[in-house]
C-alpha positions as CSV (number, residue, x, y, z in Angstrom):
1,M,-22.0,3.4,31.0
2,A,-25.0,3.2,28.7
3,D,-23.5,5.7,26.4
4,R,-20.3,3.8,26.3
5,R,-22.1,0.6,25.4
6,N,-23.9,2.4,22.6
7,F,-20.7,3.7,21.1
8,L,-19.0,0.3,21.3
9,K,-22.1,-1.3,19.6
10,M,-21.9,1.3,16.8
11,A,-18.2,0.7,16.5
12,G,-19.0,-2.9,15.7
13,I,-21.0,-1.8,12.7
14,G,-18.1,0.3,11.5
15,M,-15.6,-2.5,12.0
16,A,-17.9,-4.9,10.2
17,A,-17.9,-2.5,7.2
18,T,-14.2,-2.8,6.9
19,A,-14.4,-6.6,6.8
20,V,-17.0,-6.8,4.1
21,P,-15.4,-6.3,0.6
22,A,-18.6,-5.0,-1.0
23,W,-18.7,-2.1,1.4
24,A,-14.9,-1.5,1.4
25,N,-14.8,-1.3,-2.3
26,A,-18.1,0.4,-3.0
27,S,-18.3,3.9,-4.5
28,D,-19.7,6.7,-2.4
29,S,-23.1,6.3,-4.1
30,E,-23.2,2.5,-3.3
31,A,-21.8,2.6,0.2
32,P,-24.2,2.5,3.2
33,A,-24.8,5.9,4.8
34,S,-23.2,4.7,8.1
35,A,-20.0,3.9,6.3
36,K,-19.8,7.2,4.5
37,K,-20.6,9.1,7.7
38,S,-17.6,7.7,9.6
39,D,-15.2,7.9,6.7
40,Y,-12.3,9.4,8.6
41,K,-8.6,8.7,8.3
42,L,-7.8,6.6,11.3
43,G,-4.2,5.6,11.8
44,V,-1.4,4.6,14.3
45,A,1.5,6.6,15.6
46,S,4.0,3.7,15.7
47,Y,5.5,4.8,19.0
48,T,2.5,2.8,20.3
49,L,4.2,-0.4,19.0
50,R,7.8,0.4,20.0
51,K,8.4,-3.1,21.4
52,F,7.5,-4.8,18.2
53,S,9.1,-5.3,14.8
54,T,8.1,-3.4,11.8
55,E,6.1,-6.3,10.4
56,E,4.4,-7.0,13.7
57,A,3.5,-3.3,14.0
58,L,1.9,-3.3,10.6
59,D,0.0,-6.5,11.4
60,M,-1.3,-5.1,14.6
61,T,-2.4,-1.9,12.8
62,V,-4.4,-4.0,10.4
63,R,-5.9,-6.0,13.2
64,C,-7.3,-2.7,14.6
65,G,-9.1,-2.2,11.3
66,V,-7.1,0.9,10.2
67,N,-4.7,1.3,7.3
68,R,-2.5,4.4,8.0
69,I,0.7,4.6,10.0
70,A,3.4,7.1,10.9
71,F,6.7,5.4,11.7
72,K,8.8,6.3,14.6
73,D,12.4,5.4,13.9
74,F,12.1,2.1,15.8
75,H,10.3,0.8,12.6
76,L,12.3,2.7,10.0
77,P,15.6,4.1,11.2
78,L,16.3,7.7,10.2
79,D,19.7,6.6,8.9
80,A,18.3,3.7,6.8
81,D,19.8,3.4,3.4
82,K,17.6,3.7,0.3
83,E,17.3,0.0,-0.2
84,T,16.1,-0.5,3.4
85,I,13.5,2.3,2.9
86,R,12.4,0.8,-0.4
87,K,11.8,-2.7,1.2
88,T,10.0,-1.2,4.2
89,V,7.7,0.8,1.9
90,E,7.0,-2.3,-0.1
91,L,6.2,-4.2,3.1
92,C,3.7,-1.5,4.0
93,K,2.0,-1.8,0.6
94,Q,1.9,-5.6,0.9
95,K,0.1,-5.2,4.2
96,G,-2.3,-2.6,2.8
97,V,-1.1,0.1,5.1
98,K,-0.3,3.7,4.0
99,L,3.0,5.0,5.4
100,Y,1.8,8.6,5.5
101,G,4.5,10.1,7.7
102,A,7.4,9.9,10.2
103,G,7.5,11.0,13.7
104,V,8.2,12.2,16.1
105,V,11.4,13.4,14.5
106,Y,13.7,15.7,16.6
107,M,15.7,18.3,14.6
108,K,18.5,20.0,16.5
109,T,20.9,20.7,13.6
110,K,20.6,21.6,9.9
111,E,22.1,18.2,9.1
112,E,19.2,16.5,11.0
113,V,16.7,18.6,9.1
114,D,18.3,17.7,5.7
115,N,18.3,14.0,6.6
116,A,14.7,14.0,7.8
117,F,13.4,15.5,4.6
118,E,15.5,13.2,2.3
119,Y,14.3,10.2,4.3
120,A,10.7,11.3,4.0
121,K,11.1,11.9,0.3
122,T,12.7,8.5,-0.3
123,A,9.8,6.8,1.5
124,G,7.1,8.8,-0.3
125,M,5.8,10.3,2.9
126,E,3.4,13.3,2.9
127,M,4.5,14.7,6.2
128,I,7.0,14.8,9.0
129,I,5.7,15.0,12.6
130,G,8.6,16.9,14.0
131,V,10.2,18.9,16.8
132,P,12.6,21.4,15.2
133,N,14.6,23.7,17.4
134,H,13.2,27.3,17.2
135,E,16.3,28.7,15.5
136,L,15.9,26.2,12.7
137,L,12.3,27.0,11.8
138,D,13.2,29.3,8.9
139,Y,15.6,26.6,7.5
140,V,12.8,24.0,7.9
141,E,10.4,26.2,6.1
142,G,12.9,26.3,3.2
143,K,12.9,22.5,3.1
144,V,9.1,22.3,3.2
145,K,9.0,24.4,0.1
146,E,11.8,22.5,-1.6
147,Y,10.4,19.0,-1.0
148,D,6.7,19.8,-0.8
149,I,6.5,17.8,2.4
150,Q,4.4,19.0,5.3
151,L,6.0,19.6,8.8
152,A,3.6,19.1,11.7
153,I,5.0,20.3,15.0
154,H,4.1,18.0,17.9
155,N,3.4,19.5,21.4
156,H,4.7,17.5,24.3
157,G,3.0,19.1,27.3
158,P,4.5,19.5,30.8
159,G,8.3,19.8,30.9
160,D,8.6,20.5,27.1
161,K,10.7,23.6,26.8
162,L,10.2,23.9,23.0
163,Y,6.5,23.2,22.3
164,P,4.5,22.5,25.5
165,S,1.3,23.4,23.7
166,A,0.0,23.8,20.1
167,E,-0.2,27.6,20.8
168,S,3.5,27.7,21.5
169,A,4.2,26.3,18.0
170,Y,1.4,28.2,16.3
171,K,2.7,31.7,17.3
172,L,6.1,30.9,15.7
173,I,4.8,29.5,12.4
174,K,1.5,31.4,11.8
175,N,3.0,33.6,9.1
176,M,5.1,30.9,7.5
177,D,4.2,28.6,4.5
178,K,0.9,26.8,5.1
179,R,2.7,23.5,5.0
180,M,4.3,24.4,8.3
181,G,1.6,23.2,10.7
182,L,0.7,21.4,13.9
183,C,0.2,17.8,15.1
184,I,-2.0,18.4,18.1
185,D,-1.5,15.7,20.8
186,I,-4.7,15.9,22.7
187,G,-3.3,14.0,25.7
188,H,-0.3,16.2,26.3
189,T,-2.6,19.2,25.7
190,K,-4.9,18.0,28.5
191,R,-2.0,17.3,30.8
192,I,-1.2,21.0,30.9
193,N,-4.9,21.6,31.6
194,R,-5.7,23.1,28.2
195,N,-8.9,22.2,26.3
196,P,-7.9,20.1,23.2
197,E,-11.2,21.1,21.6
198,Q,-10.6,24.8,22.0
199,D,-7.0,24.5,20.7
200,L,-8.3,22.6,17.6
201,I,-10.7,25.5,17.0
202,D,-8.2,28.3,17.7
203,F,-5.4,26.9,15.6
204,F,-7.4,24.9,13.0
205,D,-5.9,26.6,10.0
206,R,-2.6,24.9,10.8
207,V,-3.7,21.5,12.1
208,L,-2.2,18.9,9.8
209,D,-2.3,15.9,12.1
210,I,-3.9,14.9,15.4
211,H,-2.7,12.3,17.9
212,I,-5.7,10.9,19.7
213,K,-5.5,9.4,23.1
214,D,-7.0,9.8,26.6
215,V,-5.3,10.5,29.9
216,S,-6.0,9.8,33.6
217,A,-5.7,13.4,34.8
218,A,-5.4,17.0,33.6
219,A,-2.1,17.2,35.3
220,T,1.6,16.5,34.8
221,D,1.3,13.1,36.3
222,G,-1.6,12.2,34.0
223,T,-1.0,8.9,32.1
224,T,-2.3,7.3,29.0
225,V,-5.6,5.3,29.4
226,I,-8.0,3.7,26.9
227,I,-10.0,6.3,25.0
228,G,-13.3,6.9,26.8
229,R,-11.9,6.0,30.2
230,G,-10.0,9.2,31.0
231,V,-10.7,12.9,31.6
232,I,-10.9,14.1,27.9
233,D,-14.4,14.8,26.7
234,F,-13.7,12.7,23.6
235,Q,-17.2,12.8,22.3
236,S,-17.2,16.6,22.3
237,F,-13.8,16.7,20.8
238,M,-14.8,14.4,17.9
239,K,-17.9,16.5,17.3
240,T,-15.6,19.5,16.8
241,V,-13.4,17.5,14.5
242,V,-16.4,16.8,12.4
243,K,-17.8,20.3,12.6
244,M,-14.5,21.9,11.6
245,G,-14.2,19.6,8.6
246,Y,-10.8,18.2,9.6
247,S,-9.5,16.0,6.8
248,G,-6.2,14.8,8.1
249,T,-5.3,11.6,10.0
250,L,-6.5,10.8,13.5
251,A,-3.5,8.8,14.7
252,L,-3.8,6.8,17.9
253,E,-0.7,7.1,20.1
254,Y,-1.4,4.6,22.9
255,E,1.6,4.9,25.2
256,A,0.4,2.5,27.9
257,E,1.1,-1.2,28.1
258,A,4.1,-1.2,25.8
259,D,4.5,-5.0,26.0
260,D,0.8,-5.7,25.1
261,P,-0.9,-2.6,23.7
262,L,-3.2,-4.4,21.2
263,P,-6.3,-4.8,23.6
264,G,-6.1,-1.1,24.6
265,M,-5.6,-0.1,21.0
266,M,-8.6,-2.1,19.8
267,E,-10.9,-0.7,22.5
268,S,-9.7,2.8,21.8
269,F,-10.4,2.5,18.1
270,G,-13.7,0.8,18.8
271,Y,-14.8,3.7,21.0
272,T,-13.6,6.2,18.4
273,K,-15.5,4.4,15.6
274,G,-18.5,4.3,17.8
275,V,-18.4,8.0,18.4
276,L,-18.0,8.7,14.7
277,A,-20.9,6.4,13.9
278,M,-23.1,8.1,16.4
279,L,-22.3,11.5,14.9
């Protein structure tokens, strides 16, 4: 408990930094050492906010002190026309949130692949967090090259016949274009009793995105809990993130309490910022 209190205390320092304009806008040479040390890209996977409107989702993201989001189609439908996409992107900019990606996007046909990449291009996204059928991987690789948009395959743990683990995706894409990579979901990884930290190390050359969360058990029936309250050794995992030099987004996917996720999100981000500050 003492460790947890220390992390949360340090998180307060990190969150204060985001609230002080002089720190937020300072150059690297001017910023306090603690601010530079925890300068990681924290974001939200918007499935977390599936019960809320697009504007509400953005406002809640900002309230958590983060400025990156990947939209699930609840917040920007995959069949949205260009004007709807333009207005949504503009709303993100107004709120000060970077719309860096879309996902999770399922791709079962070539038409769905085509649509996903055109959608991402129109929205100016840098990546798609996706689940393409195995037989479509060569086709997807062609689209990655054509559009210069990354594809990060998301593992879904127990019961997922396509990509239960990061390894199951890695072995299929390891010789493909480097923009064909992984979104490691550390919760689903733990639910199949794999070590998220070891998977990060083993498949690091393809890790483009990470979904952070915690779970109640290293078992199929494990459920999402507030980060730091579950069975994932989150402190050790984050040490490895730092050690490996990961430069992508750490996107919180908080699947619990769909009707009122904000308290759990804020505590999860506070704990994460506390760990980073301590490192």
